[in-house]
N, C-alpha and C positions, 0 to 999 in steps of 0.2 A: 655548457654548449656554446660560450660566447667568450672571446677574450676582450676585455675592456682596455683601450687606449689610454695611457697617461703620459704621452710624450710631452716632456717639458722643454728639451732642447737637444739638438744634435751634439754629442761629445763624442772625442776620437776614441777609437778601440785602445784598450790596453793590452799590451803585448805580453806574453808571458817571459818576463825577464830572466827567469831561472834556466829557460831552456835555451840551446843552442840556436843561434840566429842563422838564417838563411841568405845568401848574397843576392842583391838585386839582379832583376833578369829585364832583359829587353821584350817588347812585344813579339808574340808568336813564339817565345821560347818555352822550353819546359824546364821546371822546377821539380826535384825529386825531394820530399821529405821523409826521413825516417824516424821511427820511435825515438823519442828524446830529443827532437827537434821540433820547433814551435811551427804549427800550420798558420797561426795568425801572422807571425813574420813573415812567413812566404806570401800570403796574401799581401799584407802591406808593401811588401818590397816588388810584387809583380806588376808589371805594365799591363794594361788592357790587351786583351788576347793571348795570355799565357796559359799553358796547362800545368796544373800543380798535380803530380801524382804523389799519392800516399802510399808509401812501402807497407807490406804486410806488418801486423803489430797493432798493439792496444795503444790509443793516444787519449789520456785524459784532460782533455781541452774543449773549450767553447769559443768558437771561431765568428767574428763578425766580418760581413761582406759589404762595402759599399762603393766598388767600383766595377766598371763594366767589363764584360766578354771574359770572364775567369770561369776555366774549366778543372773542377776539382774530382779526380778520379782515383780510386782506390784499387785494390787487388781482391774484390769480390769481400765474402765474410770473413777473409783473414785479414783485413783493415777493419779495426773496432774503435769507434769513439766513445767515450764513457765520460761522466761528468768528472770536472777535476775536483780536487780538495776543497779549493775556494775559486768561486766563480770571478772572472774579470768585471771591473765596473764600466759599463758602456752603455749607450743608449737603448740597446735591444735588452740586456739583462736588467737593468735598473728599472728603466720606464716602460718599456713595451711588454717584458714578460713579469715584471712586477717582482724583481729578486729571483726568479727562475731562471734556469738555463737552458740552452739547446745547443746541439751538436755544432750546427751551422745556421746563422741568422744572416739573410740578406735583408737589409734595411735601406730605405729612402736615403739618396744622398741630401735633399733639402726638403724641409716641410715650412709650412707658412705658420702664422700665428695661431690660425684655427685648426691645426695638425693636418691640414691636407697635403697630400703629395705633391710638391713643386718639381722635383727632378728625380727621377726613377733609376734604377739600377738595371742595366740590360744585360739579357743574355748569360744569366748565371746558370751553368749546367755542373750537376752534381750527381755522381755515378758509382756503382761498383764498391760499395762499402756498407756497414753495418753501424746503426747508431742505437744506443740502449741506455735506459735507465735514468735518462733526464727528469728533472722535477718539472720542467716546462714542456718543450716540444722536440722531437727528435730533429727536424729540419724544418725552417719556417722563413717564409718571405712576406715582407710588408712593403709595399711600393715597389715592387719589381716590374719588369717586362721581359718576356721571353725566358720566364724561368721554367728550367727542365730539371725534373729528379727521375732517374730510372736505374733499375737494378740496385736499388737500397733495400736493406732489411732495417725496417724501424721498431724496435719491441721494449715494452715496459716503460714507455715515456708517461710522465704525468698529466699531461694535457693531450695533444694531438701527435701523432706519429710524423705526418708530413702535412703542412699547412701553408696555405697562401692567403694573404689578406691584401685586399685593395692591390691586387697584381693581375695583370693583362698579359694575354697569350701565353704561350709554351704548353707544357705538357707533364703530367705525373703519369709514368707507365713503367710495367713489369717491375713492380716493387712488392715486398712482402711487408705488410703491417699488421702486428701482432701484439695482443694484450696491451695495447694503450688503453688510459683510463677514460678518455672521451673518444674523438672520432680516429680512425686511422687514417684516412686521407679525408682533408677539409678544404674547401672553396669558398671564400666568404667575402662580403663587403666589397663586392665589384660589379657595378651596374652593365658595363661590358667585358665580362671577364674574357671570352674568346679562348677558354681553356679546354684542354684534352685530358680525361682521366681514362686510362684504358689499360685492360690486361693486368690488372693489380690483384694480388690475394690478400684479402681483409678477414682475419678472424680474432674472437676473444676480445675485441674493442667494444665499448659501450655502443658505438655506432661504426659500423664499417666504412661507410662514403657518406658525406655530408657536403651538402651544397646549402648555404645559409645567404640571403640577402645577396645573390648574385643572378646573373642572367647569363645566356649564351656558353653554356658548358656542355660539352658531348661527353658521356659517360657510357663506355660501351666495353663489352669483352671481360669485365671484372668477375671476380669470384668472391663473394662476400658471405662467410657461412659462420655459424659458432657464435655471432655477436648478439646484442639486444635489438639491434635493428639493422638491417642490412644496408639500405640506401635510404635517405632523409632528404628532401627538399624542402626547406622551411623559409616563410615568409614571417620574420618577427617583428614586423610594423615600422620598419624603416623606409624612409621614403624610396620608391621605386620596386619595391617588392622583392619578389624571387620568382625565377621562371626561365622560360625559353631553354629548358633544359631538354637534349635530345638522349634519352637513356635506352640503349637497345642491346640485346645479346650479353646480358649480365645473367650469371646464375646467383641467386639470392635464396639460399635455402637454409633451413633449419637455423634460424637466428633466434635459439630459445634460450639464450642466457637471460638471467634474470637481473636488472640494473635498480637499485632502489631509489627512491624518490630523493631529488636533493632541491636546493635553493633554485635550480634552474628547469627543471622537469618533473611530471609525476614518474612513477615506476614505468619502467619499460621491458617488455618481452615479447618475443613472437611476431617480429614486425619484418616482414619482406622488403616491400617498397612503398615509403610512406610519404604522400605529397600534404603537407600542412599549409594551406593556404596559397600554394604556387599556382602562377597562371601559364597558359601556353606553353605548358610541357607536352612532349610526345615520348610515351612510353610503350615501347614496341619490341616485341620479339624476345622476351625475357623470360628466363626460367624460374618460377617461384614456387617453391616446394616446401611443405611441412614446416612453417612458420605458425607456430602454435603459443597462444596465451591469452590472458584475460584483461589486458590492458587497453588503454587508449590508443595505442599503437599496433596492437596484435591483429594479424591477418597477412594475406599475401600482398594485394596491392588496394591500397588505402587512400581514398582521397577525403580529407575532412577538413574544417575550418581551421584557421590559426588563431582563433579568438582567444584561447588560452595564452597564446605568446604575443598578443595585441597585433596579430595580422589579421589578412582578410579572407573569405571563402575561398577555397580553390576552386578556379574557374578556366574555361576554355582549355581544358587538357584534353588530350586523347590518349585513351588506352586502347592498345590494338595488338591482335596477333600474338597476344602473351599466352605461356603456358604455366597455370597456376593450379595447384592440387594438393590437397591434404593440409591446408591451412586452415586455422580458426581463429576466432568464429566463422571466418568467410575465407574463401579465395578472392573475392573483390568486394571490397566495403566503399562504399560512399554515403555521406550523411544527407545528401539531397540538396545541400545547399551549393550556390554558385552556378552561374550561367554558363551554358555551351559546354559542359562536359560531355565527351562522347566514349562509349564503350563499344568497340567494333570487333567482331570475330575472335573472342578471346577463348580459349579452350580450358573449361574449367566446369566445376560441377555445383559451386555454391557460391551465392552473392546476398549482399545485403544492400539495398534491396533486391527482392528477387528478379530474375530476368536479365541480369546483367550479362551472363556468360552465353556464349555462342550456342 
């Protein structure tokens, strides 16, 4: 559930030399790329403000983006990116992803010696295409600002389907994330994320939606079902914690897949909405039905300490006006730790401890 950074130096992208190049274009122009041509070459030659249109077909490529205001748009599920036979060697594949690839990697233009972002990549927009089968991630940003991904299908990726690390602003919306080995959609490592995650459909992932070590995220209108955990907000012990998440109008139902324990977490099953040590979250008007299991995360809406992840107790959270039924071991669960947690007007039948339901 955690991507460790090992960025040593910013190195230039490697262009797929065997693919046909695309001529340089001016800002505000549109470049059309066809199967057999290089998306990376189009990105490298594009001026900020360019729209790159990917024609229908299959592209076995992995693309690095380190310039501002690029829009990349396909033709829906008729435009498919899959891993190339050999990944390009660049700062994203070699250092950040540890030898694994991504269909698109937006990476900070400059880092300092301590690997902190110095210069962000602004206003990348990726939409209307499918990414599948990457050992790393489908689409990922590290050190972005105004990063937007919408109408993308991300399937069978080794880590996250769509992920953003140390990235501020922007939105992830109207996407389908399915059968990714870790989270379908991930927001992490951003104290002031100011991010929107809305109207996505997540199924068959380990975690449908995952917010870790981040604050000020709006999560609404999503459908997360058939995962091992529907929505997770996690404080992993890093400075600043996690929280200030507003989660409303999400359907978090029947997340009853079983995920075995690994080096990062115990077994997972039957979790609707889990807050592990987060603070000042507002969880309101969600529908949480039929999440059943016997693991630490199991139940409808669960607030517990993040001690096992070196985090703090869940505190100052508001759980209000949710509908939670048919969850086991309970519709609402709280371990009793952490100050200021409030349970208000929730429509449910069972709670641990008793008395939390309306």
